[in-house]
C-alpha positions in Angstrom: 4.6 6.0 -11.0 1.6 6.0 -8.6 2.0 3.8 -5.5 -0.7 1.2 -5.1 -1.8 0.3 -1.6 -3.2 -3.2 -1.7 -5.7 -4.3 0.9 -5.4 -7.8 2.5 -7.9 -9.3 0.0 -5.7 -8.4 -2.9 -2.6 -9.9 -1.3 -4.5 -13.1 -0.6 -5.9 -13.2 -4.1 -2.4 -12.9 -5.5 -1.5 -16.2 -3.8 -4.8 -18.0 -4.2 -5.3 -19.4 -7.7 -9.0 -20.1 -6.8 -9.7 -16.5 -6.0 -11.6 -14.6 -8.7 -9.1 -11.7 -8.5 -6.1 -14.0 -8.7 -4.8 -13.2 -12.2 -5.0 -9.4 -11.8 -3.7 -9.4 -8.2 -0.7 -11.7 -9.2 0.0 -9.4 -12.1 0.2 -6.4 -9.7 2.6 -8.2 -7.3 4.7 -9.4 -10.3 4.9 -5.9 -11.7 6.4 -4.7 -8.4 9.0 -7.4 -8.5 10.0 -6.2 -12.0 10.2 -2.6 -10.7 7.2 -1.5 -12.8 5.0 -0.7 -9.8 5.4 0.5 -6.2 3.3 -1.4 -3.7 2.3 -0.5 -0.1 0.3 -2.1 2.7 -0.7 -1.5 6.2 1.1 -3.4 9.0 -2.3 -4.9 10.0 -2.3 -6.5 6.6 0.3 -9.0 7.9 -2.2 -10.2 10.5 -5.1 -10.3 8.1 -3.3 -12.4 5.4 -1.9 -14.7 8.0 -5.3 -15.2 9.4 -6.7 -16.2 6.0 -3.8 -18.7 5.5 -4.5 -20.3 8.9 -8.3 -20.3 8.8 -9.1 -20.8 5.1 -5.9 -22.6 3.9 -5.2 -24.4 7.2 -1.5 -23.7 6.6 1.1 -22.1 9.0 3.6 -22.4 6.1 1.2 -20.5 3.9 0.8 -17.9 6.5 4.6 -17.4 6.8 4.9 -17.3 3.0 2.2 -14.7 2.4 3.5 -12.5 5.2 6.9 -12.6 3.7 5.5 -11.8 0.3 3.8 -8.6 1.6 7.0 -7.6 3.6 9.3 -8.1 0.6 7.0 -6.5 -2.0 6.4 -3.4 0.2 9.8 -3.0 1.9 9.7 0.5 3.6 6.2 1.1 2.2 4.7 -1.0 5.0 2.6 1.7 6.7 2.3 1.5 10.5 -1.1 2.0 12.0 -0.4 4.6 14.6 -2.7 6.5 16.9 -3.4 9.3 14.5 -4.2 6.9 11.6 -6.5 4.9 13.9 -8.3 8.1 15.0 -8.8 9.3 11.4 -9.9 5.9 10.3 -12.5 5.7 13.1 -13.9 9.1 12.1 -14.0 8.0 8.4 -15.6 4.7 9.3 -18.4 6.5 11.2 -19.0 9.0 8.4 -19.2 6.4 5.7 -20.7 3.4 7.4 -17.7 1.1 6.8 -15.5 -0.9 9.1 -12.5 0.7 10.8 -10.3 -1.8 9.0 -11.6 -0.7 5.6 -11.4 3.0 6.6 -7.7 2.5 7.7 -6.8 1.4 4.2 -8.6 4.4 2.7 -7.0 6.9 5.1 -3.5 5.4 4.7 -3.8 5.5 0.9 -4.9 9.1 1.0 -2.1 10.0 3.3 0.5 8.4 1.1 -1.0 9.8 -2.2 -1.5 6.1 -3.2 -4.2 4.4 -5.1 -6.1 1.9 -2.9 -6.7 -1.4 -4.6 -9.4 -3.8 -3.3 -11.8 -6.5 -4.3 -14.4 -5.1 -1.8 -16.9 -3.8 -4.3 -19.6 -2.8 -1.9 -17.7 -0.9 0.7 -14.6 0.4 -1.1 -14.8 0.2 -4.9 -18.4 1.3 -5.7 -18.2 4.4 -3.3 -15.0 5.4 -5.2 -12.5 4.8 -2.4 -10.6 2.1 -4.3 -10.2 0.5 -7.7 -10.4 -3.2 -8.4 -7.2 -5.3 -9.1 -8.3 -5.5 -12.7 -8.5 -1.7 -13.0 -5.1 -1.3 -11.3 -3.5 -3.9 -13.5 -5.0 -2.3 -16.6 -6.9 -5.5 -17.5 
């Protein structure tokens, strides 16, 4: 079973019924709850999803719930962004013209031998660094 490293957008989509990727993202999270998939995330994902909940949803409760969802679904597969990962991500970002945030997801997924899943078509999916939630869910 290949581990799936979900970026923050996929975690948000799993909880936001109005998100275009909701169905596939929710399916991925549910499959992990059943033991059919192994999910991972970066520790910075916790801040990113909490930020969306506070800014977009205007909900501190929503922030706590989505942070808990990521922590529970990933368990020990919550990847810490250490100095080496940040260095590698910075180099990757410069080489590929993407943000250091996006590059951190790519580098972490590669380190873990995981498949990166993202809804970011322009910067991550089209260049081949990630697959969409629909592709990962087999939709």
